[in-house]
C-alpha positions as a Python dict, from the first residue, in 0.01 Angstrom:
ca = {
    (1, 'M'): (0, 0, 0),
    (2, 'A'): (174, -328, 64),
    (3, 'L'): (85, -649, -116),
    (4, 'I'): (324, -849, 98),
    (5, 'S'): (396, -832, 469),
    (6, 'K'): (699, -672, 634),
    (7, 'S'): (823, -1025, 703),
    (8, 'S'): (823, -1104, 331),
    (9, 'E'): (983, -771, 246),
    (10, 'Y'): (1260, -840, 493),
    (11, 'G'): (1297, -1200, 376),
    (12, 'L'): (1339, -1083, 17),
    (13, 'R'): (1590, -814, 114),
    (14, 'A'): (1793, -1057, 326),
    (15, 'A'): (1793, -1324, 54),
    (16, 'L'): (1907, -1067, -202),
    (17, 'Y'): (2181, -951, 32),
    (18, 'I'): (2306, -1308, 71),
    (19, 'A'): (2275, -1375, -305),
    (20, 'G'): (2494, -1071, -369),
    (21, 'R'): (2780, -1225, -170),
    (22, 'P'): (3033, -1474, -310),
    (23, 'E'): (2877, -1818, -354),
    (24, 'G'): (2893, -2032, -42),
    (25, 'E'): (2992, -1742, 184),
    (26, 'Y'): (2816, -1734, 519),
    (27, 'V'): (2685, -1398, 636),
    (28, 'S'): (2623, -1321, 1002),
    (29, 'I'): (2271, -1227, 1100),
    (30, 'G'): (2415, -937, 1300),
    (31, 'E'): (2582, -796, 989),
    (32, 'M'): (2262, -830, 784),
    (33, 'S'): (2059, -673, 1062),
    (34, 'K'): (2285, -367, 1070),
    (35, 'V'): (2329, -325, 695),
    (36, 'L'): (1961, -379, 614),
    (37, 'G'): (1826, -189, 915),
    (38, 'I'): (1612, -481, 1035),
    (39, 'S'): (1568, -584, 1398),
    (40, 'F'): (1805, -873, 1476),
    (41, 'H'): (1534, -1081, 1647),
    (42, 'F'): (1275, -1021, 1375),
    (43, 'L'): (1528, -1103, 1103),
    (44, 'T'): (1630, -1421, 1288),
    (45, 'K'): (1269, -1546, 1289),
    (46, 'I'): (1232, -1478, 917),
    (47, 'L'): (1561, -1649, 834),
    (48, 'Q'): (1455, -1951, 1040),
    (49, 'K'): (1149, -1992, 817),
    (50, 'L'): (1365, -1971, 504),
    (51, 'T'): (1609, -2221, 652),
    (52, 'Q'): (1329, -2462, 746),
    (53, 'G'): (1199, -2425, 390),
    (54, 'G'): (1533, -2539, 248),
    (55, 'L'): (1621, -2206, 85),
    (56, 'L'): (1893, -2109, 332),
    (57, 'K'): (2139, -2302, 545),
    (58, 'S'): (2300, -2199, 869),
    (59, 'M'): (2628, -2276, 1037),
    (60, 'R'): (2728, -2200, 1394),
    (61, 'G'): (3063, -2070, 1502),
    (62, 'A'): (3304, -1787, 1438),
    (63, 'K'): (3281, -1820, 1059),
    (64, 'G'): (2917, -1921, 1069),
    (65, 'G'): (2603, -1745, 964),
    (66, 'I'): (2352, -1787, 685),
    (67, 'A'): (2411, -1887, 321),
    (68, 'L'): (2194, -1993, 30),
    (69, 'A'): (2111, -2365, 37),
    (70, 'K'): (2054, -2370, -341),
    (71, 'P'): (2206, -2183, -634),
    (72, 'P'): (2040, -1839, -665),
    (73, 'E'): (1906, -1922, -1011),
    (74, 'Q'): (1697, -2198, -848),
    (75, 'I'): (1530, -1969, -592),
    (76, 'S'): (1237, -1757, -705),
    (77, 'L'): (1081, -1466, -523),
    (78, 'L'): (769, -1681, -490),
    (79, 'D'): (974, -1947, -306),
    (80, 'I'): (1082, -1688, -51),
    (81, 'V'): (744, -1524, -1),
    (82, 'E'): (560, -1857, 25),
    (83, 'N'): (806, -1979, 288),
    (84, 'V'): (745, -1665, 493),
    (85, 'E'): (371, -1613, 430),
    (86, 'G'): (245, -1959, 348),
    (87, 'P'): (117, -2095, 17),
    (88, 'D'): (-203, -1889, -6),
    (89, 'L'): (-55, -1542, -54),
    (90, 'F'): (-209, -1493, -397),
    (91, 'G'): (-519, -1702, -336),
    (92, 'G'): (-704, -1488, -85),
    (93, 'C'): (-943, -1198, -116),
    (94, 'I'): (-767, -863, -149),
    (95, 'L'): (-1028, -712, 85),
    (96, 'G'): (-977, -994, 334),
    (97, 'L'): (-1332, -1128, 306),
    (98, 'V'): (-1379, -1491, 404),
    (99, 'G'): (-1546, -1700, 135),
    (100, 'C'): (-1475, -1456, -147),
    (101, 'G'): (-1488, -1640, -478),
    (102, 'V'): (-1682, -1687, -797),
    (103, 'K'): (-2007, -1762, -610),
    (104, 'K'): (-1971, -1484, -350),
    (105, 'P'): (-1730, -1226, -498),
    (106, 'C'): (-1619, -904, -337),
    (107, 'P'): (-1626, -583, -545),
    (108, 'L'): (-1260, -632, -650),
    (109, 'H'): (-1267, -1009, -704),
    (110, 'R'): (-1271, -1011, -1086),
    (111, 'H'): (-1008, -741, -1118),
    (112, 'W'): (-780, -880, -848),
    (113, 'A'): (-798, -1232, -996),
    (114, 'R'): (-647, -1101, -1322),
    (115, 'E'): (-378, -895, -1152),
    (116, 'R'): (-278, -1152, -890),
    (117, 'T'): (-220, -1404, -1170),
    (118, 'R'): (22, -1160, -1335),
    (119, 'I'): (195, -1074, -1007),
    (120, 'E'): (226, -1438, -905),
    (121, 'A'): (378, -1522, -1246),
    (122, 'M'): (635, -1243, -1203),
    (123, 'F'): (726, -1367, -852),
    (124, 'R'): (755, -1724, -988),
    (125, 'K'): (973, -1622, -1284),
    (126, 'M'): (1203, -1376, -1105),
    (127, 'T'): (1506, -1543, -950),
    (128, 'L'): (1745, -1428, -680),
    (129, 'Q'): (2029, -1455, -931),
    (130, 'R'): (1869, -1213, -1173),
    (131, 'L'): (1777, -959, -906),
    (132, 'A'): (2115, -985, -733),
    (133, 'R'): (2289, -915, -1065),
    (134, 'E'): (2061, -619, -1137),
    (135, 'T'): (2115, -488, -784),
    (136, 'A'): (2494, -496, -826),
    (137, 'R'): (2496, -371, -1185),
    (138, 'D'): (2257, -80, -1129),
    (139, 'H'): (2371, 0, -772),
    (140, 'L'): (2024, -59, -635),
    (141, 'R'): (1964, -31, -261),
    (142, 'L'): (1839, -289, -14),
    (143, 'A'): (1807, -52, 282),
    (144, 'D'): (1693, 301, 362),
}
């Protein structure tokens, strides 16, 4: 079961990959595509959204690529997911029913409202810096 889309998964993995590199270093999309096992064209579209959102910056040329536009401690997982998905990720009905709310709830509305608040808070609090450090320290994987 996925709470976020493949696009968001890939956006998070790519951002973590970049955050794990030396600060200010540009990473080629081709390299990320190969290392992370993500289609080059799909990854490019995701990275464009993150660049347009001000989280990443790009540079053309032989030493170009993608880098973080902000320090990793200033980028939360929620920033990344909202730039890929849009701002309503945690606001919608988990069953996908239009108009779900207090007046016309779905069977999971009450339960999901509690849990989505907790999940959203975790995404808001968790930074790229923290996860990149944990990834390096614990030898965690970003690809299959």
